[in-house]
KOLKE-875385 format. One record per residue (C-alpha): residue number from 0; x, y, z. Coordinates in steps of 0.1 Angstrom, whole numbers, plus 5000, padded with zeros to 4 digits. Layout:
REM residues N
<i->NUM; X->X; Y->Y; Z->Z>
...
This chain:
REM residues 133
<i->0; X->5000; Y->5000; Z->5000>
<i->1; X->5014; Y->5034; Z->4990>
<i->2; X->5014; Y->5061; Z->5016>
<i->3; X->5007; Y->5096; Z->5004>
<i->4; X->5026; Y->5127; Z->5017>
<i->5; X->4995; Y->5139; Z->5036>
<i->6; X->4992; Y->5106; Z->5055>
<i->7; X->5029; Y->5108; Z->5064>
<i->8; X->5025; Y->5144; Z->5076>
<i->9; X->4995; Y->5136; Z->5097>
<i->10; X->5012; Y->5107; Z->5113>
<i->11; X->5043; Y->5128; Z->5120>
<i->12; X->5023; Y->5156; Z->5135>
<i->13; X->5004; Y->5132; Z->5158>
<i->14; X->5037; Y->5116; Z->5168>
<i->15; X->5055; Y->5148; Z->5177>
<i->16; X->5028; Y->5169; Z->5193>
<i->17; X->5034; Y->5174; Z->5230>
<i->18; X->5068; Y->5156; Z->5230>
<i->19; X->5101; Y->5168; Z->5243>
<i->20; X->5130; Y->5178; Z->5220>
<i->21; X->5148; Y->5145; Z->5228>
<i->22; X->5117; Y->5125; Z->5220>
<i->23; X->5111; Y->5145; Z->5188>
<i->24; X->5147; Y->5139; Z->5177>
<i->25; X->5142; Y->5101; Z->5181>
<i->26; X->5108; Y->5102; Z->5163>
<i->27; X->5125; Y->5121; Z->5134>
<i->28; X->5152; Y->5094; Z->5132>
<i->29; X->5126; Y->5067; Z->5131>
<i->30; X->5105; Y->5086; Z->5106>
<i->31; X->5135; Y->5090; Z->5083>
<i->32; X->5141; Y->5053; Z->5086>
<i->33; X->5105; Y->5045; Z->5076>
<i->34; X->5108; Y->5068; Z->5045>
<i->35; X->5140; Y->5050; Z->5035>
<i->36; X->5125; Y->5015; Z->5041>
<i->37; X->5094; Y->5025; Z->5021>
<i->38; X->5115; Y->5040; Z->4993>
<i->39; X->5097; Y->5073; Z->4998>
<i->40; X->5126; Y->5096; Z->5005>
<i->41; X->5117; Y->5115; Z->4972>
<i->42; X->5084; Y->5125; Z->4989>
<i->43; X->5103; Y->5145; Z->5016>
<i->44; X->5095; Y->5180; Z->5002>
<i->45; X->5058; Y->5172; Z->4998>
<i->46; X->5057; Y->5157; Z->5032>
<i->47; X->5072; Y->5188; Z->5047>
<i->48; X->5048; Y->5210; Z->5028>
<i->49; X->5018; Y->5189; Z->5041>
<i->50; X->5032; Y->5189; Z->5076>
<i->51; X->5034; Y->5227; Z->5075>
<i->52; X->4997; Y->5229; Z->5065>
<i->53; X->4987; Y->5204; Z->5093>
<i->54; X->5008; Y->5222; Z->5119>
<i->55; X->4995; Y->5257; Z->5110>
<i->56; X->4959; Y->5245; Z->5109>
<i->57; X->4961; Y->5228; Z->5143>
<i->58; X->4980; Y->5257; Z->5159>
<i->59; X->4956; Y->5283; Z->5145>
<i->60; X->4982; Y->5299; Z->5122>
<i->61; X->4974; Y->5313; Z->5088>
<i->62; X->4999; Y->5322; Z->5060>
<i->63; X->4988; Y->5354; Z->5043>
<i->64; X->5001; Y->5377; Z->5016>
<i->65; X->4993; Y->5414; Z->5012>
<i->66; X->5000; Y->5428; Z->4978>
<i->67; X->5000; Y->5466; Z->4974>
<i->68; X->5012; Y->5491; Z->4949>
<i->69; X->5035; Y->5507; Z->4975>
<i->70; X->5050; Y->5496; Z->5009>
<i->71; X->5023; Y->5499; Z->5035>
<i->72; X->5026; Y->5520; Z->5066>
<i->73; X->5030; Y->5500; Z->5098>
<i->74; X->4995; Y->5510; Z->5110>
<i->75; X->4978; Y->5499; Z->5078>
<i->76; X->4997; Y->5466; Z->5078>
<i->77; X->4987; Y->5459; Z->5114>
<i->78; X->4951; Y->5468; Z->5106>
<i->79; X->4951; Y->5443; Z->5077>
<i->80; X->4968; Y->5417; Z->5098>
<i->81; X->4940; Y->5420; Z->5124>
<i->82; X->4914; Y->5419; Z->5097>
<i->83; X->4928; Y->5387; Z->5082>
<i->84; X->4929; Y->5372; Z->5117>
<i->85; X->4892; Y->5381; Z->5122>
<i->86; X->4882; Y->5367; Z->5088>
<i->87; X->4901; Y->5335; Z->5091>
<i->88; X->4896; Y->5328; Z->5128>
<i->89; X->4933; Y->5323; Z->5132>
<i->90; X->4953; Y->5330; Z->5164>
<i->91; X->4984; Y->5340; Z->5144>
<i->92; X->4988; Y->5354; Z->5109>
<i->93; X->5021; Y->5352; Z->5092>
<i->94; X->5021; Y->5380; Z->5067>
<i->95; X->5043; Y->5383; Z->5036>
<i->96; X->5041; Y->5418; Z->5021>
<i->97; X->5048; Y->5423; Z->4984>
<i->98; X->5046; Y->5453; Z->4961>
<i->99; X->5031; Y->5453; Z->4926>
<i->100; X->5033; Y->5486; Z->4908>
<i->101; X->5005; Y->5475; Z->4884>
<i->102; X->4979; Y->5477; Z->4911>
<i->103; X->4978; Y->5515; Z->4911>
<i->104; X->4963; Y->5515; Z->4946>
<i->105; X->4944; Y->5494; Z->4971>
<i->106; X->4954; Y->5459; Z->4981>
<i->107; X->4950; Y->5422; Z->4973>
<i->108; X->4948; Y->5399; Z->5003>
<i->109; X->4955; Y->5362; Z->5000>
<i->110; X->4951; Y->5338; Z->5029>
<i->111; X->4944; Y->5301; Z->5029>
<i->112; X->4926; Y->5294; Z->4997>
<i->113; X->4909; Y->5328; Z->4996>
<i->114; X->4917; Y->5360; Z->4976>
<i->115; X->4902; Y->5394; Z->4983>
<i->116; X->4910; Y->5419; Z->4955>
<i->117; X->4902; Y->5455; Z->4964>
<i->118; X->4928; Y->5470; Z->4941>
<i->119; X->4922; Y->5500; Z->4919>
<i->120; X->4932; Y->5480; Z->4889>
<i->121; X->4904; Y->5455; Z->4895>
<i->122; X->4879; Y->5483; Z->4903>
<i->123; X->4888; Y->5501; Z->4871>
<i->124; X->4885; Y->5469; Z->4850>
<i->125; X->4851; Y->5462; Z->4865>
<i->126; X->4840; Y->5497; Z->4857>
<i->127; X->4852; Y->5494; Z->4822>
<i->128; X->4833; Y->5461; Z->4817>
<i->129; X->4801; Y->5477; Z->4832>
<i->130; X->4804; Y->5506; Z->4808>
<i->131; X->4805; Y->5482; Z->4778>
<i->132; X->4771; Y->5467; Z->4787>
């Protein structure tokens, strides 16, 4: 039976949660041995990615991206961080801020599998489409 990366990640999470560093170290050695024995070492990157998703979900952490035309002021970034926290129900939001000069103004928020586009570029495109009708 083939084990998929998500199954490995869930098993690893359940094995390490609440354990001491010494216990986790031994669990990781055993886990690596299982991957080798099952000839699944090539799945390591996918397992890590799935483990991150499981960890973040269980710990109430959301990865988010705020895309803006210019660097946001600290107050605006904090406000958006709190907003994402409220929308997602997360305890912690890890925000990556990026700039896209093509946006003109406004922001695009991405978190989990959601995207909120409140950029000027999108609003102008919507207005253009509405005027064509």
